[in-house]
BABABA-983807 format. One line per 8 residues: number of its first residue (from 1); their letters; for each residue z, y, x of N, C-alpha, C. Coordinates in nm, 2 decimals. Layout:
N
NUM = a = Z/Y/X/Z/Y/X/Z/Y/X; ...
***
This chain:
86
1 = mvqfllgf = -0.01/-0.12/0.08/-0.01/0.01/0.01/0.01/0.12/0.10; 0.07/0.11/0.21/0.07/0.23/0.28/-0.06/0.27/0.35; -0.13/0.18/0.40/-0.24/0.17/0.45/-0.34/0.22/0.35; -0.33/0.18/0.23/-0.44/0.24/0.11/-0.40/0.37/0.11; -0.28/0.43/0.10/-0.24/0.58/0.05/-0.30/0.65/0.20; -0.27/0.60/0.33/-0.31/0.65/0.45/-0.47/0.69/0.44; -0.54/0.58/0.42/-0.70/0.58/0.40/-0.72/0.71/0.32; -0.66/0.69/0.17/-0.72/0.79/0.07/-0.68/0.91/0.12
9 = ivlislsl = -0.59/0.96/0.20/-0.55/1.06/0.24/-0.64/1.13/0.36; -0.66/1.02/0.42/-0.79/1.07/0.54/-0.93/1.09/0.46; -0.93/1.01/0.36/-1.08/1.03/0.31/-1.08/1.18/0.22; -0.99/1.19/0.16/-0.95/1.33/0.10/-0.97/1.45/0.19; -0.93/1.43/0.28/-0.92/1.53/0.41/-1.06/1.57/0.45; -1.15/1.46/0.47/-1.26/1.46/0.54/-1.37/1.56/0.43; -1.32/1.48/0.30/-1.41/1.55/0.20/-1.39/1.71/0.17; -1.26/1.74/0.18/-1.24/1.89/0.17/-1.27/1.95/0.30
17 = sahakssc = -1.29/1.91/0.40/-1.34/1.97/0.53/-1.49/1.99/0.51; -1.57/1.87/0.47/-1.71/1.86/0.45/-1.77/1.98/0.33; -1.66/1.98/0.26/-1.71/2.07/0.13/-1.66/2.20/0.20; -1.59/2.26/0.25/-1.55/2.39/0.29/-1.70/2.43/0.38; -1.72/2.34/0.45/-1.84/2.37/0.54/-1.97/2.38/0.45; -1.99/2.31/0.35/-2.11/2.33/0.28/-2.11/2.41/0.16; -2.00/2.49/0.13/-1.99/2.55/0.01/-1.93/2.71/0.03; -2.00/2.76/0.13/-1.91/2.91/0.17/-2.00/2.98/0.02
25 = tdlpkdrw = -2.10/2.98/0.01/-2.16/3.09/-0.10/-2.28/2.98/-0.17; -2.32/3.02/-0.28/-2.44/2.96/-0.34/-2.55/3.07/-0.34; -2.52/3.20/-0.31/-2.60/3.33/-0.30/-2.72/3.31/-0.22; -2.83/3.38/-0.24/-2.94/3.35/-0.16/-2.89/3.46/-0.01; -2.99/3.42/0.08/-2.96/3.50/0.22/-2.97/3.66/0.21; -3.04/3.71/0.11/-3.05/3.84/0.10/-2.93/3.90/0.05; -2.88/3.85/0.01/-2.72/3.90/-0.05/-2.60/3.89/0.06; -2.63/3.81/0.17/-2.56/3.82/0.29/-2.52/3.92/0.36
33 = lsetvfks = -2.43/3.95/0.45/-2.40/4.06/0.52/-2.48/4.02/0.62; -2.54/4.12/0.69/-2.62/4.10/0.81/-2.52/4.05/0.94; -2.57/3.97/1.03/-2.50/3.92/1.16/-2.45/4.04/1.21; -2.53/4.15/1.23/-2.48/4.25/1.30/-2.37/4.31/1.23; -2.37/4.32/1.10/-2.25/4.41/1.04/-2.14/4.28/1.04; -2.15/4.19/1.02/-2.04/4.08/0.99/-1.98/4.09/1.14; -2.08/4.08/1.25/-2.01/4.08/1.41/-1.93/4.19/1.39; -1.98/4.31/1.37/-1.90/4.42/1.41/-1.78/4.44/1.33
41 = qlaaqgyk = -1.78/4.39/1.18/-1.64/4.38/1.10/-1.53/4.30/1.16; -1.58/4.21/1.25/-1.49/4.10/1.32/-1.45/4.16/1.44; -1.52/4.24/1.51/-1.46/4.32/1.63/-1.37/4.42/1.59; -1.40/4.48/1.46/-1.30/4.59/1.45/-1.15/4.52/1.41; -1.18/4.41/1.37/-1.03/4.31/1.34/-1.00/4.28/1.44; -1.03/4.29/1.55/-1.00/4.22/1.68/-1.04/4.09/1.72; -1.13/4.05/1.68/-1.18/3.89/1.71/-1.27/3.91/1.83; -1.26/3.82/1.91/-1.37/3.81/2.03/-1.46/3.68/2.00
49 = irkfkqpg = -1.59/3.71/1.99/-1.70/3.59/1.94/-1.74/3.55/2.08; -1.71/3.40/2.09/-1.78/3.36/2.21/-1.92/3.27/2.16; -1.89/3.20/2.03/-2.02/3.18/1.98/-2.02/3.19/1.86; -2.16/3.23/1.78/-2.17/3.25/1.64/-2.28/3.13/1.63; -2.22/3.08/1.49/-2.34/2.98/1.43/-2.36/3.03/1.29; -2.46/2.96/1.21/-2.48/2.98/1.09/-2.51/2.86/1.03; -2.42/2.76/1.02/-2.45/2.64/0.96/-2.48/2.62/0.81; -2.57/2.59/0.75/-2.60/2.61/0.61/-2.55/2.71/0.53
57 = tcyeiyge = -2.45/2.73/0.45/-2.42/2.83/0.38/-2.29/2.94/0.42; -2.27/2.92/0.56/-2.14/2.98/0.61/-2.22/3.04/0.72; -2.10/3.13/0.78/-2.11/3.20/0.90/-1.98/3.12/0.98; -2.00/3.11/1.10/-1.90/3.01/1.17/-1.86/3.07/1.31; -1.75/3.10/1.35/-1.73/3.16/1.48/-1.65/3.08/1.58; -1.65/3.07/1.70/-1.56/3.03/1.79/-1.52/3.13/1.90; -1.40/3.14/1.92/-1.35/3.25/2.00/-1.21/3.27/1.99; -1.19/3.40/2.00/-1.02/3.46/1.99/-0.98/3.53/1.88
65 = dksgkeve = -0.87/3.55/1.82/-0.82/3.64/1.76/-0.77/3.74/1.80; -0.70/3.85/1.73/-0.68/3.99/1.81/-0.54/3.93/1.89; -0.47/3.84/1.90/-0.34/3.78/1.99/-0.40/3.70/2.08; -0.53/3.66/2.10/-0.58/3.59/2.18/-0.55/3.42/2.18; -0.54/3.38/2.04/-0.54/3.26/2.02/-0.69/3.19/1.99; -0.74/3.08/2.02/-0.83/3.01/2.01/-0.87/3.00/1.88; -0.98/3.00/1.82/-1.01/3.02/1.67/-1.14/2.94/1.66; -1.14/2.87/1.55/-1.28/2.82/1.49/-1.29/2.84/1.33
73 = iyfnpvtg = -1.36/2.94/1.30/-1.35/2.99/1.14/-1.48/3.01/1.11; -1.49/2.94/0.98/-1.60/2.95/0.86/-1.56/3.08/0.76; -1.66/3.13/0.77/-1.66/3.26/0.69/-1.77/3.23/0.58; -1.73/3.30/0.43/-1.83/3.34/0.34/-1.89/3.45/0.39; -2.05/3.41/0.40/-2.15/3.56/0.45/-2.15/3.64/0.36; -2.11/3.63/0.24/-2.12/3.74/0.13/-2.05/3.85/0.14; -1.90/3.79/0.14/-1.78/3.86/0.15/-1.72/3.89/0.26; -1.71/3.80/0.36/-1.65/3.77/0.51/-1.53/3.73/0.50
81 = svvkak = -1.50/3.67/0.38/-1.37/3.59/0.36/-1.37/3.48/0.44; -1.25/3.43/0.48/-1.22/3.30/0.54/-1.24/3.19/0.44; -1.32/3.11/0.48/-1.32/2.99/0.40/-1.24/2.87/0.45; -1.24/2.86/0.59/-1.18/2.74/0.67/-1.15/2.78/0.81; -1.02/2.77/0.84/-0.99/2.79/0.98/-0.92/2.68/1.06; -0.97/2.68/1.18/-0.88/2.56/1.26/-0.82/2.64/1.38
***
């Protein structure tokens, strides 16, 4: 029973992770913030972007937050809100 529950928890976690990556927005790209505007908004918030990606319907960054902590964050490209952070 314990193995079943652990397996179920892992499955749900993976499902939620995949969902977060694949469902940042349903709006077309012409409604998204431009990469330039988005990156400058993050810089104004103190983020240092080492790597920027656009996987599917999200903006994703790898870098540091204003306190210097390593981050990997998925953003809604329309609103700039955080969808998932590691």
